[in-house]
N, C-alpha and C positions, 0 to 999 in steps of 0.2 A: 494588866498587860493588854496591849492592843491586839486585835485580831491578826495584824500583820506579823507581829513578833511571835504570837502563838503558832501561826502557820510556819514561820521560819524554824521554830523549835521542833515542831512535828516533822517537818521535812528533814531536818538534821538527824533526828532520832531514827527515821526510816533509813536514811543513807548510812548511818552508823551500824544499824542492824544488818543491812545487806553487806556492808564491808566486813563486819565480824563473822557473819555466816560464811562468806567467801574464804575467810581465813581458817574455817573449820570449827568455829565455836557454835554451840547449839543453844538456841533460844529457850529460856525458861519462863521469864516474866518481864512485863513492861510496866513502868510507872508505879512501882510499889511505894505507897504513900503513907506517911504518918503525919500527925499535926506538926511535928517538929522537923520533918525532912522527907526527901524523896530519893529513890534510886531509879534512874532512867531505864536501865536495862540490867537484867540478871541473866547471865549466860553460863554455859558449862564449857570449859576448855579441858577436854579429857576428864580428869578426876578433880579439877579445880573449879570451884564456884566463883564466878567473876562478877563483881559489882561494878557497873560501868556508869560513869558520869559523862553525859554528852553535853558539850557546850558548842552552840552554833552562833556565829556572828556574821553579819553582812559585810564587815570590813575588820581590819586589825589596827585601826587608828589608836585604840587604847590598849594595845597588846594583843597577843594571839589568844584564841579561846582558852587554850590550856593555861596561860598565865593568869587568867581571871578567876581561877579556882583557888581561893584563899583558904587559910587555915580553918576558919569558922565553917566554911562549906564542907571541907574534908571531915571535920568533927561531926557535923550533922549526918553526913553519909555513913560514917562509921557507926554512929548511934542507931541509925535506921537499919543498917546491915545486922547489927547485934539483935535487934528486935525481930527481923526476918528469920534469923537462924533459930531464935528461941521459939517463935510462933510455929515454924515448920518442924521443930524438934530435930534439927540436924546439926546441933552445935558440935558434937564430937565426931561426926561422921565424915566430914569433908574439909579439905583445905580450901582457903579463900584467898582472893587477891582483889585489889582495887585498881581498875584501869580508868583512863581518861581518853575519850575520843573528842578531839577538837576539830570543828568543821568551820571553814571560812568559805563563804559563797563568793565566787569570782565572776568574771564576765560570762554572759550567756548562761547564768544559773549553774555553772560548773562548780562542783564541790572540791575543795582542797582538804584532804583528811589527814590528820595527825593522830596516831594511836600510840599511847604510852602504856605499856604493860607494867603492872606493879608500880603505879605512879606515886602511891603513898602507902605508908604503913599505919597500923593501928596506933603506934606510938607517936605519930605526927601530931 
């Protein structure tokens, strides 16, 4: 990954975090990684643990950021979330959901943000 793409992703995650916090979600963890996958943000929405995939694009020529999250990516996010719950020993203690935050950078570095709550289910 080029430095430019890495910076774009980091700026997108920062914007997503600020956006979600403004909506009342509470930050728990960032970039939870396994060899097989990563969860960009882990947040709390009242009593719901929210696993957030952030996708940032500099344009939408090949579809919106949200449209680029395909079945295999969702499967890896779910697998990583299961590992997180097991590692933290909170499997039976909390409800969970999977959100997507899609960010497109527009003119003058302005972010267009699309937030989809409950974007996919474990059965997807």
